[in-house]
NUTIDREN-511792 format. One record per residue (C-alpha): residue in one letter; x negated, y negated, z. Coordinates in steps of 0.1 Angstrom, whole numbers, plus 5000, padded with zeros to 4 digits. Layout:
residues N
aa, x, y, z
A, X, Y, Z
...
end
This chain:
residues 281
aa, x, y, z
M, 9340, 8682, 3259
A, 9363, 8691, 3288
I, 9367, 8718, 3315
L, 9400, 8736, 3320
G, 9410, 8743, 3356
I, 9436, 8771, 3361
D, 9456, 8775, 3393
L, 9474, 8808, 3394
G, 9500, 8808, 3421
G, 9525, 8834, 3431
T, 9554, 8819, 3411
N, 9537, 8796, 3385
V, 9505, 8788, 3368
R, 9491, 8753, 3362
V, 9464, 8743, 3338
G, 9446, 8710, 3338
S, 9419, 8695, 3316
I, 9391, 8676, 3334
D, 9370, 8651, 3313
K, 9344, 8628, 3327
N, 9353, 8639, 3363
S, 9390, 8629, 3358
L, 9421, 8651, 3355
V, 9436, 8639, 3323
R, 9464, 8663, 3316
V, 9483, 8691, 3334
E, 9506, 8718, 3319
S, 9525, 8743, 3340
M, 9551, 8771, 3337
S, 9567, 8798, 3357
I, 9552, 8833, 3355
T, 9570, 8866, 3353
K, 9557, 8877, 3386
D, 9574, 8911, 3384
G, 9563, 8916, 3348
S, 9535, 8938, 3335
A, 9499, 8926, 3338
N, 9498, 8918, 3301
E, 9530, 8897, 3303
V, 9514, 8874, 3329
I, 9481, 8872, 3309
N, 9501, 8862, 3278
E, 9518, 8834, 3298
I, 9484, 8821, 3308
F, 9474, 8822, 3271
I, 9504, 8801, 3262
L, 9493, 8774, 3286
I, 9457, 8775, 3276
E, 9466, 8771, 3240
K, 9485, 8739, 3247
F, 9450, 8724, 3248
S, 9425, 8720, 3220
I, 9402, 8750, 3225
S, 9374, 8735, 3203
E, 9371, 8707, 3229
I, 9368, 8730, 3259
M, 9334, 8740, 3271
G, 9343, 8761, 3302
I, 9373, 8775, 3321
G, 9376, 8779, 3359
I, 9404, 8800, 3375
G, 9415, 8801, 3411
V, 9435, 8831, 3422
P, 9451, 8841, 3456
S, 9433, 8874, 3457
L, 9400, 8893, 3460
V, 9376, 8887, 3431
D, 9345, 8904, 3418
I, 9328, 8872, 3410
E, 9300, 8885, 3388
R, 9323, 8905, 3365
G, 9354, 8883, 3369
I, 9377, 8911, 3380
V, 9407, 8902, 3400
Y, 9422, 8926, 3425
D, 9456, 8928, 3442
V, 9469, 8893, 3434
Q, 9495, 8881, 3460
N, 9531, 8881, 3446
I, 9520, 8896, 3412
P, 9524, 8934, 3419
S, 9511, 8944, 3384
W, 9478, 8927, 3389
K, 9460, 8955, 3408
E, 9428, 8953, 3388
V, 9426, 8927, 3359
H, 9393, 8921, 3341
L, 9403, 8885, 3336
K, 9370, 8870, 3327
E, 9363, 8895, 3300
I, 9398, 8892, 3285
I, 9397, 8854, 3283
E, 9361, 8851, 3272
N, 9367, 8876, 3244
R, 9397, 8857, 3232
Y, 9383, 8822, 3232
G, 9345, 8826, 3233
I, 9342, 8801, 3262
P, 9325, 8809, 3296
V, 9350, 8817, 3324
Y, 9345, 8815, 3361
I, 9369, 8830, 3387
N, 9371, 8827, 3424
N, 9397, 8828, 3452
D, 9418, 8798, 3460
A, 9401, 8789, 3493
N, 9367, 8788, 3476
C, 9382, 8767, 3448
F, 9395, 8742, 3474
T, 9360, 8739, 3489
V, 9341, 8734, 3457
G, 9368, 8710, 3446
E, 9362, 8689, 3476
K, 9325, 8690, 3469
Y, 9328, 8676, 3434
F, 9359, 8655, 3436
G, 9367, 8647, 3473
K, 9354, 8643, 3508
G, 9326, 8668, 3504
K, 9306, 8647, 3479
K, 9282, 8633, 3506
Y, 9275, 8667, 3523
K, 9252, 8696, 3514
N, 9268, 8722, 3537
I, 9305, 8722, 3541
V, 9334, 8745, 3551
G, 9368, 8739, 3535
L, 9395, 8751, 3560
I, 9430, 8756, 3546
L, 9458, 8755, 3572
G, 9490, 8764, 3554
T, 9512, 8795, 3554
G, 9480, 8813, 3563
V, 9444, 8803, 3570
G, 9417, 8804, 3543
A, 9382, 8790, 3541
G, 9354, 8785, 3517
I, 9317, 8780, 3524
L, 9293, 8758, 3506
I, 9256, 8760, 3515
N, 9229, 8737, 3500
D, 9254, 8723, 3475
K, 9263, 8758, 3462
L, 9294, 8779, 3469
Y, 9287, 8810, 3490
S, 9314, 8837, 3484
G, 9296, 8868, 3498
K, 9291, 8901, 3482
N, 9329, 8909, 3480
C, 9343, 8874, 3479
G, 9351, 8878, 3515
A, 9330, 8851, 3531
G, 9350, 8826, 3551
E, 9378, 8848, 3562
F, 9378, 8833, 3597
G, 9416, 8836, 3599
A, 9413, 8874, 3601
I, 9392, 8873, 3632
S, 9408, 8883, 3665
Y, 9419, 8854, 3687
L, 9440, 8856, 3719
K, 9466, 8883, 3713
K, 9464, 8882, 3675
T, 9442, 8864, 3650
Y, 9432, 8828, 3642
E, 9455, 8829, 3612
Y, 9485, 8836, 3635
Y, 9477, 8806, 3658
C, 9463, 8781, 3632
S, 9488, 8783, 3604
G, 9525, 8777, 3598
Q, 9530, 8812, 3612
F, 9524, 8798, 3647
F, 9555, 8775, 3645
I, 9578, 8802, 3630
N, 9567, 8831, 3651
E, 9563, 8814, 3685
Y, 9590, 8787, 3683
N, 9613, 8798, 3655
I, 9609, 8765, 3636
S, 9591, 8756, 3603
G, 9562, 8733, 3603
E, 9581, 8709, 3581
K, 9610, 8706, 3605
L, 9587, 8704, 3635
F, 9568, 8675, 3618
K, 9601, 8657, 3612
K, 9610, 8661, 3649
A, 9576, 8649, 3660
K, 9579, 8618, 3639
E, 9612, 8611, 3656
G, 9594, 8612, 3690
D, 9607, 8646, 3701
Y, 9587, 8656, 3732
E, 9588, 8694, 3726
A, 9577, 8691, 3690
I, 9548, 8669, 3700
K, 9538, 8694, 3728
I, 9539, 8723, 3702
F, 9515, 8704, 3679
S, 9492, 8698, 3709
N, 9491, 8736, 3715
F, 9484, 8741, 3678
G, 9456, 8715, 3678
A, 9439, 8733, 3707
N, 9439, 8765, 3686
V, 9426, 8748, 3655
G, 9398, 8733, 3677
E, 9388, 8768, 3688
A, 9387, 8779, 3651
I, 9365, 8750, 3643
K, 9341, 8760, 3672
L, 9339, 8795, 3657
I, 9329, 8779, 3624
M, 9303, 8757, 3641
F, 9288, 8787, 3658
S, 9287, 8809, 3627
I, 9279, 8784, 3599
D, 9269, 8751, 3616
P, 9279, 8730, 3586
D, 9275, 8692, 3581
A, 9313, 8689, 3577
I, 9346, 8708, 3579
I, 9372, 8696, 3555
L, 9408, 8704, 3563
G, 9434, 8711, 3537
G, 9468, 8728, 3533
S, 9504, 8719, 3541
V, 9500, 8717, 3579
T, 9474, 8689, 3577
K, 9503, 8665, 3569
S, 9509, 8666, 3606
F, 9472, 8660, 3615
N, 9479, 8629, 3635
F, 9500, 8650, 3659
F, 9474, 8677, 3666
K, 9441, 8660, 3661
E, 9437, 8647, 3697
D, 9439, 8682, 3712
M, 9418, 8696, 3684
F, 9390, 8672, 3692
K, 9395, 8678, 3729
S, 9389, 8715, 3723
I, 9358, 8708, 3701
R, 9343, 8687, 3728
G, 9340, 8720, 3748
F, 9314, 8733, 3723
Y, 9283, 8747, 3738
Y, 9258, 8723, 3721
S, 9263, 8686, 3726
K, 9242, 8676, 3696
S, 9264, 8697, 3673
I, 9295, 8679, 3686
E, 9279, 8645, 3678
N, 9269, 8656, 3643
I, 9299, 8676, 3630
K, 9322, 8657, 3607
I, 9359, 8666, 3604
E, 9376, 8653, 3573
V, 9411, 8657, 3559
S, 9415, 8663, 3522
E, 9432, 8635, 3502
I, 9429, 8650, 3467
E, 9460, 8656, 3446
N, 9459, 8687, 3424
V, 9429, 8700, 3444
S, 9436, 8736, 3433
I, 9432, 8726, 3396
L, 9402, 8704, 3402
G, 9386, 8731, 3424
A, 9391, 8758, 3397
A, 9374, 8735, 3372
A, 9346, 8728, 3396
L, 9336, 8765, 3395
Y, 9320, 8756, 3362
Y, 9298, 8729, 3378
D, 9289, 8752, 3407
N, 9277, 8778, 3383
L, 9255, 8753, 3365
R, 9238, 8747, 3399
K, 9231, 8784, 3402
end
């Protein structure tokens, strides 16, 4: 029996089957993002039904939105305007008779690292995504903690300097402050461009401050970094660690582990891992 992991993005949906802790098959298709709620749901059905339902024992779904985790209601999905309030768990369970678990994409990343990646050896972790924005998930005593309203771990929304941590610790920083994409900046840094390297140094100091905030508020065993900006980790890690060394408690500095995700298809694996997380609960 396998688990299905579903990654609902803003432009496409991907479904993968996980059997014996391995991703064995992936199907994907574009979604009609400006279509009705039912149109998008039916596109998800099309992908699910490419798999043998009789061999599936659970479904996990990651969405870029707020989720009522207990009832599986999805609110205000990014880039799908019609999904204001979708009772997704009920809809899918009624159709297939299989348990369904839903959470936001940052939480899926974190629980995916716990079961399939760098988080396996830690009981308390924070998954910190540095991409077009900043997202985070929290895992305490081997179990995902999402908060009452699925809002736990929204460190990016906290005020920092003149704006927020998300502004200074994501790709927004490069575009808004220097008018260059993170991808182009990374290319310049690899070519030895001094200004590009200096920008990454500034970025790393900001990420270090975000990590200190997490250390103060959660005090995890490890923080696992993910997202597109981590491709340039080697260019900002030195200043990130320099900032972390300014943390108030020296013992915490010694004990904290900073890892970088190496999982392919972590969004699918993380969605599937919601099933395992709920078994623990």
